[in-house]
Each structure stands twice: as structure tokens, then as C-alpha cells.
C-alpha positions in Angstrom: 115.0 111.4 77.8 115.6 114.8 79.3 113.9 116.6 82.3 114.4 120.1 83.5 112.7 122.9 85.5 112.3 126.6 85.1 111.9 126.7 88.9 115.3 125.5 89.9 118.5 124.1 88.2 119.7 120.6 88.4 121.8 120.2 91.6 120.7 123.6 93.0 118.5 124.6 95.9 114.8 124.4 95.5 113.2 127.8 96.3 111.0 128.0 99.4 107.9 128.7 97.3 107.9 125.0 96.4 108.4 123.7 99.9 106.0 122.6 102.6 108.1 124.2 105.3 110.6 127.0 105.5 113.0 128.6 108.0 111.7 130.8 110.8 114.2 132.7 112.9 112.3 132.2 116.2 110.2 129.0 115.7 112.8 127.3 113.5 110.1 126.3 110.9 106.9 127.7 109.4 104.6 126.6 106.7 105.4 127.6 103.2 103.6 128.1 99.8 103.7 124.4 98.9 103.4 125.0 95.1 104.6 122.3 92.8 107.5 123.5 90.6 107.5 123.7 86.8 108.7 120.6 85.1 109.3 119.8 81.4 110.7 116.9 79.5 111.6 115.8 76.0 113.0 112.9 73.9 110.5 110.2 75.0 110.9 106.7 73.5 108.6 106.3 70.5 106.8 103.4 72.2 105.9 105.4 75.3 102.2 105.0 76.2 102.2 106.8 79.6 104.5 108.5 82.0 104.9 108.3 85.8 106.5 110.9 88.0 107.9 110.2 91.5 109.5 112.7 93.8 111.7 111.3 96.6 113.8 112.8 99.3 116.6 110.3 99.8 118.0 111.9 103.0 115.4 111.5 105.6 116.9 110.3 109.0 115.9 106.7 109.9 116.1 107.6 113.6 114.0 110.5 114.8 114.6 110.7 118.5 116.5 114.0 118.1 114.4 115.4 115.2 113.1 118.9 115.8 114.4 118.9 119.4 115.8 122.0 121.0 119.5 121.8 121.8 120.0 118.7 119.7 121.1 117.9 116.2 120.4 115.1 113.8 123.9 114.0 112.8 124.8 113.4 109.2 126.0 109.9 110.2 122.4 108.8 111.0 121.3 106.2 108.3 119.0 107.7 105.8 115.7 106.4 104.1 113.4 107.5 101.3 110.5 109.9 101.8 108.1 110.2 98.8 106.7 113.7 98.2 104.7 113.0 95.0 103.6 110.1 92.9 101.8 110.8 89.7 100.7 108.3 87.0 98.9 108.2 83.6 100.6 111.3 82.2 99.9 111.0 78.4 103.0 111.1 76.2 101.5 114.1 74.4 102.1 116.2 77.5 105.5 117.7 77.8 105.3 120.0 80.9 103.7 120.7 84.2 103.1 124.3 85.2 103.9 125.9 88.5 101.0 125.4 91.0 99.1 123.2 88.5 98.8 120.3 91.0 99.5 122.0 94.3 99.1 125.6 95.5 99.1 125.8 99.3 98.9 123.4 102.2 95.7 121.4 102.7 95.3 120.3 106.3 94.8 116.6 106.5 95.9 116.4 102.8 94.4 116.7 99.4 91.7 114.2 99.2 91.2 113.5 95.5 93.4 111.1 93.6 92.0 112.3 90.3 94.2 115.2 89.2 94.9 117.7 86.4 95.7 116.5 82.9 93.6 113.4 83.3 96.2 111.9 85.7 96.0 110.1 89.0 98.0 110.9 92.2 99.0 108.5 94.9 99.5 109.1 98.6 102.8 110.6 99.8 104.6 110.0 103.1 103.1 112.9 104.9 100.4 110.4 105.8 102.9 108.7 108.1 104.8 111.8 109.1 101.7 113.6 110.4 99.8 110.6 111.7 100.1 111.7 115.3 99.1 115.3 114.6 95.5 115.8 115.6 95.0 118.8 113.3 97.0 117.6 110.3 96.7 113.8 110.1 95.1 112.3 107.0 95.7 110.8 103.5 98.0 113.2 101.6 97.4 112.8 97.9 99.5 114.5 95.3 102.4 116.9 95.8 103.5 118.2 99.2 106.9 119.7 99.1 110.1 119.6 101.2 110.1 120.0 105.0 113.2 118.3 106.4 113.6 118.4 110.1 114.9 121.8 111.1 117.9 120.5 113.1 119.3 118.1 110.5 123.0 118.5 109.9 122.9 117.7 106.2 121.1 119.1 103.2 118.4 116.9 101.6 118.3 115.8 97.9 115.0 115.7 96.1 114.9 113.4 93.1 112.2 114.2 90.5 112.2 111.0 88.4 110.2 110.6 85.2 109.5 107.1 83.9 108.4 106.4 80.3 106.4 103.2 80.2 104.7 100.9 77.7 101.5 100.9 79.8 98.5 103.0 78.8 97.4 103.1 82.4 99.4 102.3 85.5 97.8 99.1 87.1 97.4 100.5 90.6 94.2 101.1 92.5 93.1 104.2 94.6 95.3 105.0 97.6 98.5 103.7 95.9 101.9 104.7 97.0 105.2 105.3 95.2 106.5 101.7 96.0 103.2 100.4 94.6 103.9 102.3 91.3 107.5 101.2 91.1 106.4 97.6 91.5 103.6 97.9 88.9 105.8 99.4 86.2 108.7 97.1 86.8 109.5 95.4 83.4 107.5 98.2 81.6 110.0 101.1 81.9 111.3 102.2 78.5 113.5 104.9 79.9 113.8 107.3 82.8 115.4 110.6 83.7 116.0 112.4 87.0 116.2 116.1 88.1 117.7 116.7 91.5 117.1 119.7 93.8 118.4 120.4 97.3 116.7 121.9 100.3 117.3 122.4 104.1 115.7 124.4 106.8 118.7 124.3 109.1 120.6 127.6 108.4 124.0 125.9 109.1 123.2 123.2 106.5 122.0 125.8 104.1 125.2 127.8 104.5 127.2 124.6 103.8 125.2 124.2 100.6 126.3 127.6 99.4 129.9 126.9 100.2 130.6 123.4 99.1 127.6 121.7 97.5 128.5 121.1 93.8 126.1 121.7 91.0 125.4 118.2 89.5 126.2 117.7 85.9 
């Protein structure tokens, strides 16, 4: 299997257009366009009956005491955990691409509310449900794609894994309000093949500069 994007190259920075938050010179962060990027794939196993797509940031700090705090920095040595930005199931094997903005075009306060999505697919809930749970204006169930918004004082860049799974299941056996871990559990033993596209992103200007200087393009 192969996966690629016309929106960014493997191992390269994801443009702000596809992020939830972007850098602001005075406020550190501001909301961005939050459009889903273009994705395309090929060389599916012949027995593929449906596809699942999961987007995960593998670099979210596990300790948030210093996150988004003036005069502080989230050190790169802080242990990291996964944050899921998109979970999509029931993609038919006849589908070979997703267009820019087809699933998300802008930020929806309290989250998109429909798990039924384009191309006769279903979308699960991403981790913005937990991240924004204490925000009176933004809390809610966040279905579908919501892009990158790492804490603005994080010392390291974040890596976003767009992983496509080919399965022998016609429909993923999960109910409404499912999450990425639910899908990974449901498709275990049914994965025929998988492929991953990685993009990077940071709001911290110092981390972004580090990306330009030393971050290698993954092969």
C-alpha cells in the first residue's frame, strides 16, 4: 500500500491551512482554517473490503502543568502520549482519495456533531473532546477531523501520523461515539495491510526554526 498527499510531503511540515491553531506574534496562538488535507492511496490488497483512517499526534506532553503558560516551556524530556485528531471508517475500496476540505473546512465550536460523513463513511470522536472539556464555549463531542494545535510553548515539534488500514471487514463493528482506540480494537485481526504518511507541526517559533534546520525528511 502507498499513501501520499498533495498538501504536504512525507516528513515535512503541515501547512497552517490544515491546522486547528497557528502562531500569533502577540497572543502566541490563534485559530486556523482547520481544513482536512488531500490524501490519496493505491495498491490495496485484493481482499480489501473497507478502509479505516486514523490521524494521531504521537508527541503530546503527558504532563500539562506548564502547557501554554507565560514564562514557561514544556521540555522535550517530558514523556509523550498519543492524541487522535481523526478517525474515519467504512471507506469503500473503490475510493482512492480524499479532497482538501471534503470532511472539514473551518472550526465548529463544540465540535462537528454528525458521525455520518462524506463518501458514505462514519467518523469517530477525536481527543478535542477531552482537551476542551473545561472550556465553557468550546466543550463538546468533536466528531471527524480537527487539525494540529500543539501547546504553543512546547520545545519539540510534533509528528502527525496519517495511517490507512485495509481491512477484510465490509463495515467496522463500532457504534456511534466511537474513538480511535475503539477502532483499533475492532479491526485487530482483520488488517490486511497498512501505510502511514507523517507530517510535522509546531506553534512554538523556536521549535519551528529547529524543524527547518535539523528535521530530516523521512524516507
